[in-house]
C-alpha positions as CSV (number, residue, x, y, z in Angstrom):
1,M,-21.3,-61.6,-12.1
2,R,-24.8,-61.0,-13.1
3,A,-25.7,-58.6,-15.9
4,D,-27.5,-56.5,-13.3
5,D,-24.6,-56.2,-10.8
6,T,-22.2,-55.4,-13.8
7,S,-24.5,-52.6,-15.1
8,E,-24.8,-51.3,-11.5
9,Y,-20.9,-51.6,-11.0
10,V,-20.2,-49.8,-14.6
11,E,-22.5,-47.0,-13.7
12,F,-20.8,-46.6,-10.4
13,V,-17.5,-46.7,-11.5
14,S,-18.1,-44.1,-14.6
15,A,-19.7,-41.5,-12.2
16,R,-16.5,-41.5,-10.0
17,L,-13.8,-42.4,-12.3
18,A,-12.7,-38.4,-12.6
19,R,-12.7,-37.8,-9.0
20,W,-10.7,-40.9,-8.4
21,H,-8.3,-40.0,-11.0
22,R,-7.7,-36.5,-9.4
23,A,-7.3,-38.2,-5.7
24,A,-4.6,-40.8,-6.9
25,Y,-2.7,-37.9,-8.8
26,L,-2.9,-35.5,-5.7
27,L,-1.4,-38.9,-3.6
28,C,1.5,-39.5,-6.1
29,G,2.1,-36.7,-8.1
30,D,2.3,-38.5,-11.3
31,E,-0.5,-38.9,-13.9
32,H,0.7,-42.6,-15.2
33,R,1.1,-43.7,-11.6
34,A,-2.3,-42.2,-11.0
35,D,-3.8,-44.2,-13.7
36,D,-2.1,-47.4,-12.1
37,L,-3.7,-46.7,-8.8
38,V,-6.9,-46.3,-10.2
39,Q,-6.9,-49.3,-12.3
40,T,-5.6,-51.5,-9.6
41,T,-8.5,-50.2,-7.4
42,V,-11.2,-50.5,-10.1
43,T,-10.0,-54.1,-10.8
44,K,-10.1,-54.9,-6.9
45,L,-13.5,-53.3,-6.5
46,Y,-15.0,-55.5,-9.7
47,V,-13.4,-58.8,-7.8
48,H,-15.1,-57.7,-4.6
49,W,-18.2,-55.9,-5.8
50,A,-20.8,-58.0,-4.1
51,R,-18.9,-57.2,-0.6
52,A,-18.5,-53.6,-1.7
53,R,-21.6,-52.5,-2.6
54,S,-23.1,-53.5,0.6
55,A,-21.0,-51.0,2.7
56,D,-22.6,-48.4,4.4
57,N,-20.5,-45.7,2.7
58,L,-19.4,-47.1,-0.6
59,D,-17.5,-44.1,-1.5
60,G,-15.2,-44.0,1.7
61,Y,-14.7,-47.8,1.0
62,V,-13.5,-47.0,-2.4
63,H,-11.3,-44.2,-1.3
64,R,-9.8,-46.6,1.4
65,M,-8.9,-49.0,-1.3
66,L,-7.2,-46.2,-3.2
67,V,-5.1,-45.2,-0.2
68,R,-4.2,-48.6,0.3
69,A,-3.4,-49.2,-3.2
70,Y,-1.2,-46.1,-2.9
71,I,0.7,-47.3,0.3
72,D,1.2,-50.6,-0.9
73,E,2.4,-49.5,-4.3
74,R,4.9,-47.4,-2.2
75,R,6.3,-50.2,-0.3
76,L,7.6,-51.8,-3.5
77,A,11.1,-51.5,-4.3
78,W,10.4,-50.2,-7.9
79,S,8.8,-47.1,-6.6
80,K,12.1,-45.8,-5.5
81,V,13.8,-46.3,-8.6
82,W,14.5,-42.8,-10.6
83,L,14.5,-42.9,-14.2
84,M,15.9,-39.1,-14.7
85,S,18.6,-37.5,-12.9
86,A,16.4,-34.2,-12.6
87,T,13.0,-33.0,-13.6
88,P,12.5,-31.8,-17.3
89,E,11.8,-28.1,-17.5
90,R,8.4,-26.8,-18.0
91,G,7.3,-24.8,-20.7
92,A,6.0,-21.4,-20.6
93,S,2.4,-20.7,-19.8
94,G,0.3,-17.4,-20.1
95,D,-2.4,-18.8,-17.6
96,T,-1.2,-18.1,-14.4
97,G,-4.2,-20.5,-13.0
98,V,-2.0,-23.6,-14.2
99,E,0.9,-22.0,-12.7
100,E,-0.5,-21.5,-9.4
101,R,-2.1,-25.2,-9.6
102,D,1.2,-26.7,-10.6
103,L,2.8,-24.8,-7.6
104,V,0.2,-26.2,-5.1
105,V,0.6,-29.9,-6.5
106,R,4.4,-29.6,-6.2
107,A,4.4,-28.2,-2.6
108,L,1.7,-31.2,-2.1
109,A,4.2,-33.6,-3.6
110,E,7.1,-32.5,-1.1
111,L,4.9,-33.3,2.0
112,P,5.6,-36.4,3.7
113,K,3.6,-39.3,2.7
114,G,1.2,-39.2,5.6
115,Q,0.6,-35.5,5.6
116,R,-0.2,-35.4,2.0
117,T,-2.5,-38.5,2.0
118,V,-4.5,-36.8,4.9
119,L,-4.8,-33.6,3.2
120,V,-6.1,-34.8,-0.3
121,M,-8.5,-37.2,1.5
122,R,-9.7,-34.6,3.7
123,F,-9.9,-31.6,1.6
124,L,-9.9,-32.9,-2.1
125,C,-12.0,-36.0,-1.2
126,D,-13.9,-34.2,1.0
127,M,-13.8,-37.1,3.6
128,P,-14.4,-36.8,7.3
129,V,-11.7,-37.3,10.0
130,E,-13.1,-40.7,11.0
131,S,-13.3,-41.8,7.4
132,V,-9.5,-41.0,6.5
133,A,-8.4,-42.3,10.1
134,A,-10.2,-45.9,9.2
135,A,-8.6,-45.5,5.5
136,M,-4.9,-44.9,6.9
137,R,-5.5,-47.2,9.9
138,C,-4.7,-44.9,12.8
139,S,-6.5,-42.6,15.1
140,T,-8.2,-39.7,14.7
141,G,-6.1,-37.7,16.8
142,N,-3.1,-38.6,14.3
143,V,-5.3,-37.6,11.3
144,K,-5.9,-34.1,13.0
145,A,-2.2,-33.6,14.0
146,Q,-1.0,-34.8,10.4
147,T,-3.7,-32.3,8.9
148,A,-2.4,-29.3,11.3
149,R,1.3,-30.3,10.2
150,G,0.6,-30.8,6.7
151,L,-1.5,-27.6,6.3
152,A,1.6,-25.4,8.2
153,T,4.2,-26.9,6.0
154,L,2.2,-26.3,3.0
155,R,1.3,-22.6,3.9
156,A,4.9,-22.0,4.4
157,R,6.0,-23.4,1.3
158,L,3.6,-21.7,-0.7
159,A,4.1,-18.4,1.0
160,D,7.9,-18.9,0.3
161,A,7.4,-19.8,-3.6
162,P,6.0,-17.1,-5.5
163,L,5.2,-17.6,-8.8
164,A,8.0,-16.8,-11.7
165,G,7.6,-14.1,-13.8
166,A,4.2,-13.3,-12.3
167,G,2.9,-10.1,-14.3
168,T,5.7,-10.2,-16.8
169,G,4.2,-12.7,-19.1
170,K,7.0,-15.3,-18.3
171,G,5.8,-18.3,-17.0
172,G,7.4,-21.6,-16.0
173,G,8.8,-22.3,-12.6
174,F,9.5,-20.9,-9.1
175,A,11.3,-17.8,-8.7
176,E,14.9,-17.8,-7.4
């Protein structure tokens, strides 16, 4: 790659890296896997930069690459191996904003893969229905249906899971 192309690539990636990491984290629910997904996407983008930068919507192109990297990773056998029998307990927190965010991320992680992907791309990456459909290689009707089902499930789970210790100064998980 020429020096001009490299500087253009570095500038583009640097400006969007945090957004891609957030999207990857919300897709997979694990910070380390999100790092791997973003790294895979950035590497593929570097290899195909000449073709990618001529895309009409470069941000949509990269988001599509990120989603496809996530879907491809989920197909691998090692992604189904659990290293722990249970999730470790979370420490107490006095900031309910963190607890609420954690509650939403957990509820999002419990959604089926398609619904989670659609919700992350539509509402957190602010992508239109058509771009999400192109990235997922499905119809716009499928995206709309997955969105409706995902939002309904998310609303139900969030309504049924109030914050533990809300107002008592005790944080750290779901109410029983």
